[in-house]
TORPA-4810 file (N, C-alpha, C, O; in nm, 3 decimals):
<nodes>
NODE_1_-19.787_-0.797_-4.013_-19.756_-0.719_-4.137_-19.705_-0.579_-4.084_-19.757_-0.511_-3.996_M
NODE_2_-19.578_-0.548_-4.167_-19.480_-0.424_-4.126_-19.543_-0.303_-4.182_-19.569_-0.294_-4.302_E
NODE_3_-19.563_-0.226_-4.112_-19.599_-0.089_-4.194_-19.496_-0.024_-4.284_-19.380_-0.010_-4.245_P
NODE_4_-19.540_0.019_-4.411_-19.442_0.109_-4.481_-19.490_0.255_-4.458_-19.607_0.295_-4.453_T
NODE_5_-19.403_0.308_-4.449_-19.425_0.504_-4.462_-19.523_0.503_-4.354_-19.617_0.578_-4.381_A
NODE_6_-19.536_0.441_-4.236_-19.624_0.454_-4.101_-19.727_0.425_-4.152_-19.803_0.496_-4.086_G
NODE_7_-19.806_0.357_-4.243_-19.946_0.323_-4.235_-19.958_0.172_-4.236_-19.866_0.107_-4.285_V
NODE_8_-20.066_0.110_-4.185_-20.074_-0.006_-4.174_-20.218_-0.054_-4.225_-20.313_0.002_-4.170_T
NODE_9_-20.240_-0.127_-4.298_-20.357_-0.190_-4.342_-20.415_-0.296_-4.312_-20.363_-0.395_-4.362_F
NODE_10_-20.520_-0.318_-4.237_-20.579_-0.467_-4.184_-20.711_-0.472_-4.252_-20.794_-0.382_-4.238_R
NODE_11_-20.731_-0.584_-4.329_-20.853_-0.629_-4.397_-20.933_-0.754_-4.285_-20.867_-0.853_-4.253_C
NODE_12_-21.028_-0.742_-4.252_-21.114_-0.835_-4.174_-21.220_-0.888_-4.267_-21.306_-0.810_-4.308_Y
NODE_13_-21.221_-1.049_-4.312_-21.325_-1.054_-4.380_-21.413_-1.157_-4.272_-21.382_-1.205_-4.163_A
NODE_14_-21.548_-1.167_-4.364_-21.633_-1.259_-4.291_-21.707_-1.208_-4.188_-21.736_-1.280_-4.092_G
NODE_15_-21.742_-1.085_-4.195_-21.807_-1.017_-4.103_-21.766_-1.027_-3.946_-21.853_-1.042_-3.861_R
NODE_16_-21.648_-1.018_-3.918_-21.612_-1.022_-3.806_-21.630_-0.878_-3.715_-21.611_-0.878_-3.594_V
NODE_17_-21.657_-0.794_-3.767_-21.693_-0.657_-3.709_-21.844_-0.656_-3.716_-21.898_-0.548_-3.694_H
NODE_18_-21.926_-0.770_-3.745_-22.073_-0.747_-3.811_-22.128_-0.713_-3.913_-22.049_-0.685_-4.003_G
NODE_19_-22.233_-0.705_-3.936_-22.318_-0.677_-4.068_-22.279_-0.528_-4.102_-22.230_-0.447_-4.023_D
NODE_20_-22.314_-0.507_-4.246_-22.276_-0.365_-4.303_-22.319_-0.245_-4.201_-22.251_-0.149_-4.164_E
NODE_21_-22.470_-0.286_-4.163_-22.510_-0.172_-4.059_-22.391_-0.124_-3.954_-22.333_-0.016_-3.943_S
NODE_22_-22.379_-0.267_-3.870_-22.288_-0.246_-3.750_-22.168_-0.174_-3.767_-22.118_-0.095_-3.687_E
NODE_23_-22.113_-0.218_-3.909_-21.965_-0.144_-3.960_-21.991_0.014_-3.938_-21.925_0.087_-3.864_V
NODE_24_-22.103_0.050_-4.019_-22.138_0.166_-4.046_-22.167_0.265_-3.895_-22.195_0.385_-3.894_V
NODE_25_-22.160_0.218_-3.831_-22.209_0.218_-3.665_-22.077_0.283_-3.594_-22.058_0.389_-3.536_R
NODE_26_-22.000_0.179_-3.622_-21.858_0.155_-3.560_-21.752_0.259_-3.621_-21.657_0.320_-3.571_K
NODE_27_-21.807_0.255_-3.751_-21.719_0.395_-3.817_-21.766_0.510_-3.744_-21.686_0.561_-3.665_I
NODE_28_-21.887_0.565_-3.758_-21.929_0.686_-3.695_-21.913_0.736_-3.523_-21.929_0.848_-3.474_R
NODE_29_-21.873_0.593_-3.452_-21.845_0.632_-3.350_-21.669_0.594_-3.337_-21.624_0.555_-3.229_A
NODE_30_-21.601_0.606_-3.428_-21.479_0.614_-3.439_-21.393_0.487_-3.391_-21.275_0.488_-3.357_G
NODE_31_-21.478_0.381_-3.398_-21.399_0.263_-3.370_-21.342_0.177_-3.474_-21.268_0.082_-3.449_R
NODE_32_-21.376_0.207_-3.583_-21.323_0.170_-3.702_-21.284_0.286_-3.816_-21.342_0.393_-3.831_L
NODE_33_-21.165_0.235_-3.896_-21.159_0.364_-3.962_-21.227_0.387_-4.123_-21.237_0.485_-4.198_D
NODE_34_-21.263_0.254_-4.130_-21.357_0.227_-4.272_-21.394_0.103_-4.287_-21.370_0.010_-4.210_G
NODE_35_-21.459_0.100_-4.395_-21.527_-0.019_-4.424_-21.585_-0.050_-4.560_-21.597_0.053_-4.627_G
NODE_36_-21.637_-0.192_-4.642_-21.650_-0.180_-4.783_-21.772_-0.230_-4.760_-21.793_-0.331_-4.693_A
NODE_37_-21.887_-0.138_-4.834_-22.012_-0.186_-4.855_-22.065_-0.259_-4.985_-22.001_-0.233_-5.087_R
NODE_38_-22.157_-0.332_-4.995_-22.187_-0.383_-5.124_-22.258_-0.301_-5.195_-22.296_-0.193_-5.150_S
NODE_39_-22.290_-0.352_-5.341_-22.370_-0.262_-5.404_-22.509_-0.243_-5.339_-22.560_-0.136_-5.306_A
NODE_40_-22.562_-0.379_-5.326_-22.689_-0.393_-5.282_-22.729_-0.301_-5.151_-22.824_-0.223_-5.156_D
NODE_41_-22.661_-0.314_-5.050_-22.659_-0.182_-4.953_-22.656_-0.056_-5.009_-22.717_0.019_-4.933_T
NODE_42_-22.614_0.004_-5.108_-22.577_0.122_-5.146_-22.717_0.149_-5.193_-22.797_0.227_-5.142_L
NODE_43_-22.739_0.052_-5.327_-22.867_0.056_-5.373_-22.999_0.077_-5.289_-23.087_0.158_-5.320_A
NODE_44_-23.002_0.000_-5.184_-23.091_0.025_-5.091_-23.119_0.150_-5.033_-23.236_0.179_-5.007_A
NODE_45_-23.023_0.230_-5.009_-23.037_0.346_-4.935_-23.052_0.464_-5.054_-23.110_0.571_-5.032_R
NODE_46_-23.002_0.436_-5.163_-22.990_0.533_-5.279_-23.028_0.440_-5.437_-22.945_0.377_-5.503_D
NODE_47_-23.163_0.456_-5.464_-23.189_0.394_-5.596_-23.133_0.411_-5.727_-23.131_0.337_-5.825_P
NODE_48_-23.076_0.560_-5.698_-22.985_0.602_-5.808_-22.866_0.525_-5.841_-22.814_0.530_-5.953_R
NODE_49_-22.822_0.454_-5.747_-22.676_0.362_-5.758_-22.716_0.235_-5.789_-22.634_0.143_-5.790_R
NODE_50_-22.842_0.219_-5.816_-22.866_0.051_-5.895_-22.791_0.031_-5.996_-22.775_0.132_-6.065_R
NODE_51_-22.733_-0.073_-6.038_-22.679_-0.109_-6.157_-22.739_-0.091_-6.281_-22.836_-0.162_-6.305_P
NODE_52_-22.706_-0.022_-6.354_-22.777_0.017_-6.495_-22.876_0.110_-6.478_-22.971_0.120_-6.556_G
NODE_53_-22.855_0.194_-6.358_-22.922_0.334_-6.374_-22.811_0.419_-6.433_-22.693_0.423_-6.400_N
NODE_54_-22.882_0.495_-6.537_-22.762_0.623_-6.589_-22.726_0.716_-6.482_-22.646_0.807_-6.504_P
</nodes>
């Protein structure tokens, strides 16, 4: 993938970098710049984020 404007974006699917908690640890350690989280994981950490809550 050729970078545009000096930015390269790579998406790794299939838990290549571990489960969600491992990805968070790698982000905090500076080994990854970001990651996606599922709604279930967010809801487990903060019940206000459960779908259907106002």
